N, C-alpha and C positions, 0 to 999 in steps of 0.2 A: 632534888639536887640536880642542877643542870648538867647536861652531858658535856663530855670533852669536846665533841664536835661544836656544840653551841658556844662553849668558851673560846674556841679558836675563831669562831665567826665573829664574836664580840671583839676579840683582840684584833682581828684583821680590819674590822671597821673602824676601830680606834686609830690604827696606824694610817689607814687611808685618809681619815679626817685630819689627822696631825699633818701629814705631808701636803695635804690640800691647803690648809691654812698657812703652813710654812711657805709654800710656793707663791701664795698670794702676797704675803708680806715682802718676800724677796723682790718679787716683780715690782711692787709698789716703790721699794726703795732703790731699785736698780737706776743707776745714772747713766752709765755707758752701755749700750748694747752693740756688741761687735758681731756682725753677721753678713751673710751674703744671701739674698733671695735666690732660692733654687727653683729654676723653672724647668720642669721635666717633660713638657709636651713634646711629642715626637710626631712631626707631620710628614716625614719621608722625603722632604724636599732635597735633602743632601744624601748622597751615598757616602756613608762613613769611610769606606775603603778609598774613595776619591779625595774626600776632604782632609782627612786626618792621616797622612802618610808620611813617610821619611823625607819627601821632597820638600816639605814645608820648613825644615829647620836644617841648620848647619851641622848640627850633631844631635845627640840623644835628646828627646823631649820626654818629660815626665808623664807617664801615662797612668800612674796610680792616682785616683782622685784624692784631693785634700778634703778634709772636713769643711764643709762650707757654712756651717752654722756653729757660732761660738759666742757665748755671753760672758762678759766679764764685768764684775762691779768694781768700782773705783777703789774700794778698801782692800782689795784682793792682793795678797803678797805671793809672788810667783817668781821662781828663778827664770822661767822663760820670759818674764816681763822686765827683766833687769834693764833699766833705761840708760841711754847715752846721750849726752849733749855736747855741742861744740865748746871749745874753750872760751871763745868769745861770748857765749851765752851763759856761762856758769853763774856769774853774780846775778844776772837778769833772771835766770831760772829760779834761784833762791828767793828773789823778791816776789816772783809770781806765785810761788808756792805759799809764801807767808801771807800774801795778800788774799788769795782765794780761800785759804784755810780760815783766815779771820772773818770770812763771810759765812763760815759754817759749811763749806763745801768739803766733803770727805776727800782727803788727800792720800797718796801712796808714796810719801816722801822716802821711804826706805828703798824704793826701787830706783831713785835717781842716783846715777853713778857717772859723773862727768869724767871724760877723758879728752886728751888733745886730738884735734882733728888731724887726718892723715896729711903728711907733708908731700907724699909722692902723688903724682897725677892720678886721677881715676882712669880706669880702662876705657878705651875709645870705643869698645864694642863689646856687647854681650852676645857671644856666639851660640849660646845653648838654647835659644828659642826659635819659634816659628818666625819666618820672614813675612813681613806685612806686604811687600810687593807680590810675593807668591800668593799670599791670601787674597789679594785684589784679583788676581788672575783666576783663582779658584772661584771666587765670588762671581766674576763676570761669566765664567764658562759653565758653571754647574748649578747656580742658584736661579731658579725660575720664579720670577716675581710676577704678581697679578695686581692690577690697580684697584680691583674690587676686594681684595683679601688683606687682612692684617699681616704685617711683616712677620715672618717666622722668627722664632727664637731658639729653635732646637740646635742651631749651629753654634750658639754662643758658649756651650760647654765643651765644644770639640777641641778648642785650643786654649791653653793656659799661657805659659811663659813665652814671651816675645823676644826676638832679637832686637836690641836697642843699640843704634848707631848714634854716638854723640860727638862725632867729628864735624868740623865746619863744612858746610856745603855751599854750592853755587845756587843761586836763586833761579837762574834759567833751567838748570838740571832739575831742581825741585818742581818747578812749574810743569815741566814735561812729565815728571813722574806723577804728579797730581792732576792728570788729564780730566778727571771726573768733576773737579770742584768748579762751581759757577762763580761769577763775578761777585765780589763782596765776601768770599770765603764761606759760601754756603753749599749745601747739597741736601737732597732728600731722595729716598728711594722710590721706585715705581709702586711699591705696595703702600698700604696705610701704615705709616710709622707709629711706634708706640708712643713717642713723645716728640715735642718740639723744643729744642734745647739751645739756649744761648751760652756760649763759652766766652767768658769775659777775662781779659788778660791785661793786668796793669803793666805799664811800659815806660821805660825811658833809656834810650841809647844802648839797647841790647840787640842790635841787629845781628850780631855774630851768633846769638841764641835763636833768634826769631825763626829763621828758615829751617834750622834743625828741628825746633818744635812743631813748625807747621807740617813738615814732611812726615813726622811721625804720627801727629795727633789726627790729621785729616784721614789717614788710612785706618787708624784705630777707631774713629768714630763712624766711618762708613762700614767697617766690619760689623759694628753693632747695629746697622740699618736705622740710624736716628736721623730725624730731620733737624739739622743744626746749622748754626752760623757762628763764625769766630769774630769777636770784636776786640781789636787791639786799642786799648784806651792809653794815649800817650800824654804824659805830663810835660807840656811844652814851655813851662814858665821856668823861672830861676829859684823857686822855692825848694825846700827840702822835699824829698820824695814822700808822697803821702798815699800809701797803698790802700788804706781803708776808703778814703775819699774817691780814689779812682775807681774802686769796686762799686760805689754808690753811683758814680757817673755812668759806668758801664751798664749797671742795671737799669738805670733810668732811660739811657738812649736805646738800649735793646728793646725795652718795652714800647718805645716810640716806633721802632722798626716793624715789630711783629708781636703777636700774642704768644709769647713763649711760656710754656708750662713750668719751666724751671730753669734755673742758671747755675752753671759750674763756674766758680771763681778759681782761676788757674794761673799760677806763677809761671813764667815763660822758661824757666830753667828746670822744670820737672817733666819727665817723660814717663808715662805709665809702662810698666814691664809685663803686665798680665792682661790678657784679652778678656778675662772674666770680670774685670773691675767696671761694673756697670755704670755708664754715664747717663742713663735715663733718670728720671726724677726719683729721688730718694724718698722713703717713707717719712722721714723727718731730717732736720739738718744733718749733714753727712760729712765726716772728715775722711776724704777719699785717700789722702796720701799717708796711710798708716805706717809704712816702713820706707825709709829713704836710704839708698846706698851710703851716702856720705855720713849718715849717722848709724852705720852697721845694721841698718834694717831694723831699728828699734826706736820706740817712742822716747823723746827727750823727757817728757813727764805726761801723766795720764790725761790731763786736761788740755793737752796741746790741740790746737784747732787751726793750724796754718798750713800753707802750701797749696792745697787743693780742697776746695769746700763746695758741697753741693745743696742747693735749697730749692724747694717749691716756691714759686713767686709769692703766694700768700704767706708763707712762713717768713720770707725775707722782709715783707712789710711788717709782719707782727713784731719782729725784733728791731724794727726801725733801721735795718741795714748795719753796716759797719759804722764805727764812730768816725767823725770827721776831724778830730782834734789831735790825732797823732802824726806829727811832722818829724819825719826821720825813721830809721829802722827800728822796728820792734814795738810790741804792745797792742796793736789794733786787733790781732787775732785772739789775744787773751781777753781783751774787752769784749769781743764777739761771743766767746764762751760764756762770759757772765750774763750777757743779753739772752742767750739761749736758756740758761738756768733760770733767769728771772722771769721769763715768759713760760716756763715749765714745758719747754719742748724737749723731747728726747734727743740725744746725741748718738749717732750710729757710725760704725766704721766697718769696712770690709775685713775679713780675715786678714792676718798679717801677710800670708803667702799670696794674697791676691792684691792687696793695697800696696803693692811694691813700685818704687819709682827710682829712676836714675836721675841724679842732679847734675846738670851741666856745670863745669867748673867756673867759678868766679870768686872773688875775694871782696868782702865789704870794706870799705875805707873806714878808718877810725871815726871820721866826722859824719859818716852815714847814720850813726845811731842817734835816736831821739833822746836828748838829755833829760826831758821832762817826763818820760814814759812812766816811771814809778809813781810820781805824783798824779799823773792823769788816771792811772789804774785805780788809785784809791777812791775815785769818785764815779767808777764805772756803774755800779748799781744804781746810783742816783741820777745818772745821765742818759739812761736808756731811751726815754721818750723825748729828750730835749736836744739830743745830738745825734744826727744820722740822716736818713732819707728826708725826714721832715724839715730839716734846717739846711738842706744842701743847696749851695749856690756855686756856679761855675760858669765859664764862657767857652763856647766852642769855637776854636780858632780855624780848625779845618776838619772836613768830613769827606773822606774819599773811599770809594768802593774799589778796592785793589783786586787783582786777579785771585789772590788766596786768602784775603782777609778784608774786613772793614776797618779802616784807621780813623780814629777820632782823636784829634789833637785838641787839648783843652788847656786852659789857664784856671788854676783853682783859687786864685785871689784877684 
């Protein structure tokens, strides 16, 4: 008769085997992984007492670290994941959910809880975070860079929440503040950068937002010691705005300019609020803007993939880029989500306390919406290889290397 100790051993082995098999199954079925890569290397190039002190922020900064690794499956029901969408997107959201569910994609429809968008103006400044101009001075004064060494990353965890100013700014003042930016809107550190990144911004008649965006994002990217360049892709024709096609144009033109490892596709009205939101190349297609202030820092729906998206260049080629057929507001980012699932690429997000953004105030006109978006979405799966980068046609009307950005004006038809 086996001893009690032996029985305990058999039972323990069985439990370990059970949890191993279960974890493998869950990992295989996981659709969305929400995480933030934690780099813990400490090379001593920063003195913590100098870098992370009260002079960096207007008021209290959160010093207790958040959990930086968090995984969520799309089927999970959680009170913390209760989702909110704008009133103008309510019907559209319902159509998207039905469409994706029809493709067999697991949905979390119980978490969709539409409410009216705020009628009061958004706050003009978030005073509770670290000041980017002060961080620039700290970087200049205390970070010692060497051209034969890889750029340090130890400082990237020292600062989280940033002060975000979303008031209108004067472009001359912004140019003075961004003294470090080279012509064409590019910069690279003296050390060996982790990645070479293109920032692609679709654009039309949003100059009031542009310089607010540039002031914030240039300093944000420099703090992360990235080799980067900002491309503003302007639709200069009279057609409806085509965000997806402009992204494809931006990717194509960026690759002509340099060998970028990855591309961040970025709406001009979104400003990152947390310095830990890593803009270097993601491990797989990455939805960066997990939580936006105008949506109460919650996802409208689990498969949302709009606002700010990051791709390795080869991954963007693999999904054939954005679709070209969405003329007007809405639909192209949901089509992109279908492309990612069709090509069996993982979708990642930063933790919600890190992927936070301030949206600059604007209003969509009623005629901005794409009236054909629902019909177009029904053919998303079948059009992955026939509509996108491979079929892109456009005409460059003007190409200018401005002091703070590269402006590429195009006609899409």
